[in-house]
Backbone bond lengths (Angstrom), bond angles and torsions (degrees), N, CA, C in turn:
res aa  C-N    CA-C-N  psi(-1)  N-CA   C-N-CA  omega(-1)  CA-C   N-CA-C  phi
1 X - - - 1.444 - - 1.529 109.41 -
2 X 1.312 117.94 131.34 1.460 121.23 179.99 1.517 110.51 -85.76
3 X 1.309 115.36 154.66 1.460 120.61 178.13 1.524 109.47 -69.35
4 X 1.309 117.78 148.57 1.461 119.99 175.01 1.523 110.10 -61.90
5 X 1.299 116.30 153.39 1.465 121.60 -179.24 1.518 110.68 -54.82
6 X 1.337 117.95 -41.54 1.463 120.35 -177.59 1.530 111.91 -60.32
7 X 1.326 118.91 -34.88 1.461 121.57 178.15 1.520 110.92 -68.70
8 X 1.321 116.97 -41.04 1.464 120.28 178.99 1.521 110.51 -67.00
9 X 1.322 117.36 -42.84 1.460 121.05 -179.25 1.519 110.60 -65.76
10 X 1.315 117.36 -45.99 1.463 120.95 -178.49 1.522 112.12 -61.40
11 X 1.320 117.49 -34.39 1.464 120.81 178.61 1.521 110.03 -63.08
12 X 1.312 117.73 -35.59 1.454 122.24 -177.33 1.526 113.00 -87.57
13 X 1.326 117.79 -13.88 1.456 120.97 -178.31 1.522 111.19 -62.42
14 X 1.318 117.52 -38.85 1.461 120.78 179.22 1.516 111.81 -61.50
15 X 1.315 116.75 -45.67 1.469 120.65 179.02 1.525 110.45 -65.53
16 X 1.318 116.88 -41.59 1.463 120.67 178.93 1.521 110.52 -63.76
17 X 1.321 116.33 -40.53 1.464 120.84 178.78 1.522 111.18 -61.37
18 X 1.335 116.90 -43.38 1.466 120.85 178.73 1.525 111.32 -63.45
19 X 1.327 117.16 -40.94 1.458 120.54 178.17 1.524 110.69 -64.16
20 X 1.320 116.81 -43.51 1.463 120.50 179.52 1.524 111.38 -63.39
21 X 1.325 117.54 -38.88 1.466 120.64 176.32 1.525 110.39 -62.33
22 X 1.320 115.52 -41.43 1.462 120.46 -178.45 1.525 111.32 -63.18
23 X 1.322 117.27 -45.24 1.469 119.61 -176.26 1.527 112.75 -92.33
24 X 1.342 117.33 8.21 1.459 120.49 175.02 1.525 111.04 -68.44
25 X 1.316 116.72 -22.25 1.461 121.38 175.27 1.520 108.83 -71.88
26 X 1.329 117.21 128.57 1.467 121.64 -175.28 1.532 112.56 -58.65
27 X 1.325 117.50 -39.87 1.464 120.13 179.66 1.522 111.46 -66.36
28 X 1.335 116.65 -44.34 1.472 118.92 -179.97 1.530 110.66 -66.30
29 X 1.319 117.09 -38.10 1.467 120.14 177.58 1.523 110.44 -63.44
30 X 1.324 117.06 -43.24 1.473 120.88 178.27 1.528 110.53 -61.32
31 X 1.323 117.23 -41.79 1.468 121.33 179.70 1.525 110.40 -63.00
32 X 1.327 116.81 -48.20 1.463 120.48 -178.88 1.525 110.29 -62.37
33 X 1.335 117.66 -44.61 1.468 120.34 179.11 1.526 111.02 -60.57
34 X 1.319 116.41 -43.15 1.466 120.68 179.49 1.529 111.10 -64.07
35 X 1.330 116.46 -44.81 1.460 120.14 -177.65 1.529 113.04 -73.65
36 X 1.310 117.31 -14.98 1.466 119.24 174.22 1.526 110.36 -71.03
37 X 1.325 116.49 -22.99 1.458 121.73 -179.47 1.524 112.89 -90.36
38 X 1.330 117.16 -31.49 1.464 120.73 -174.39 1.522 110.87 -161.37
39 X 1.309 116.31 158.55 1.462 121.46 168.66 1.519 106.69 -79.59
40 X 1.336 117.38 149.70 1.462 118.72 -179.07 1.520 111.79 -158.79
41 X 1.340 115.65 146.92 1.458 119.93 172.21 1.534 109.21 -82.68
42 X 1.319 115.64 167.81 1.460 121.32 -179.04 1.525 111.42 -56.43
43 X 1.324 117.56 -42.40 1.469 120.43 -177.37 1.524 112.05 -59.86
44 X 1.332 117.84 -40.44 1.461 120.91 178.70 1.521 111.09 -68.39
45 X 1.339 116.76 -40.48 1.463 119.81 179.02 1.522 110.73 -66.26
46 X 1.327 115.99 -38.36 1.460 120.25 179.18 1.530 109.61 -60.65
47 X 1.313 117.36 -45.89 1.464 121.65 179.81 1.528 111.70 -67.51
48 X 1.308 116.74 -47.27 1.459 121.71 -174.32 1.526 112.93 -72.11
49 X 1.330 116.99 -40.68 1.459 120.60 -174.75 1.524 113.72 -94.21
50 X 1.329 116.38 -14.95 1.459 119.71 -179.54 1.526 113.31 69.73
51 X 1.326 115.53 27.94 1.468 120.99 177.52 1.524 107.17 -103.67
52 X 1.328 116.69 127.62 1.463 120.34 -179.15 1.521 111.10 -64.64
53 X 1.317 116.47 149.94 1.461 123.03 -173.27 1.528 114.33 -54.03
54 X 1.347 120.56 -45.37 1.472 118.13 -179.51 1.535 112.43 -61.60
55 X 1.315 116.76 -42.61 1.468 120.84 178.25 1.514 110.55 -66.05
56 X 1.315 116.36 -43.52 1.462 121.82 179.88 1.524 110.72 -60.12
57 X 1.324 117.15 -45.30 1.467 120.75 179.61 1.521 111.36 -62.06
58 X 1.326 117.11 -40.40 1.463 120.78 179.06 1.530 110.73 -64.19
59 X 1.329 116.79 -43.90 1.460 120.44 -178.98 1.532 111.20 -69.25
60 X 1.321 117.08 -38.60 1.467 120.74 176.71 1.525 110.58 -62.15
61 X 1.311 116.46 -39.12 1.462 120.93 178.78 1.530 110.49 -61.62
62 X 1.316 117.22 -44.68 1.469 120.39 179.63 1.531 110.98 -64.03
63 X 1.324 116.77 -42.29 1.467 120.35 178.91 1.521 111.41 -66.34
64 X 1.329 116.76 -37.72 1.464 121.49 178.33 1.528 110.30 -65.92
65 X 1.324 117.06 -46.09 1.465 121.27 -179.70 1.526 111.70 -63.02
66 X 1.322 116.81 -30.69 1.467 121.10 179.68 1.523 112.08 -82.19
67 X 1.335 116.85 -6.43 1.457 120.51 178.56 1.510 114.17 79.54
68 X 1.340 117.36 21.70 1.462 121.29 179.90 1.523 110.68 -88.21
69 X 1.329 116.64 -36.32 1.462 121.40 179.99 1.520 109.57 -127.97
70 X 1.317 114.60 166.06 1.464 120.50 173.10 1.514 107.86 -143.50
71 X 1.325 114.76 157.66 1.454 120.61 179.60 1.513 110.97 -121.82
72 X 1.324 114.70 151.42 1.464 120.38 174.07 1.522 107.47 -133.52
73 X 1.314 115.33 145.24 1.460 120.24 -178.67 1.522 109.83 -77.11
74 X 1.324 114.69 133.89 1.459 122.57 175.20 1.526 106.51 -133.70
75 X 1.329 116.44 90.81 1.457 120.71 -173.02 1.514 108.93 69.22
76 X 1.329 116.34 -124.31 1.461 120.43 178.90 1.526 112.26 -87.52
77 X 1.318 117.37 -14.71 1.462 121.41 -174.93 1.545 111.38 -95.17
78 X 1.315 114.83 155.24 1.456 122.17 170.00 1.521 106.24 -105.10
79 X 1.307 116.38 124.55 1.474 122.07 179.78 1.511 107.15 -101.85
80 X 1.325 116.32 127.07 1.465 122.20 -176.58 1.521 111.25 -103.27
81 X 1.345 114.49 153.08 1.450 121.45 175.02 1.513 108.66 -151.93
82 X 1.328 115.77 158.30 1.462 121.04 175.83 1.525 107.16 -76.63
83 X 1.324 115.81 137.38 1.457 121.38 178.20 1.527 108.20 -80.47
84 X 1.316 116.34 134.40 1.466 120.34 179.06 1.503 110.89 -63.80
């Protein structure tokens, strides 16, 4: 017997709520939207989004810790992308 739809939805509501809280910050939302279109290093995001590097690094750290984005080393730069 399968669980009723309401049980399946309610189980996921908590995770959805946490994600919405995370991206409720305008800077984090801008970062996620930008990274949904392309991979990018911090320098490109700083130029494109107009977010200063210290703020950008702090927001990237929160998104990384939450498992929304990941980074890979490309020479001296870290290139970020949204995790599928």
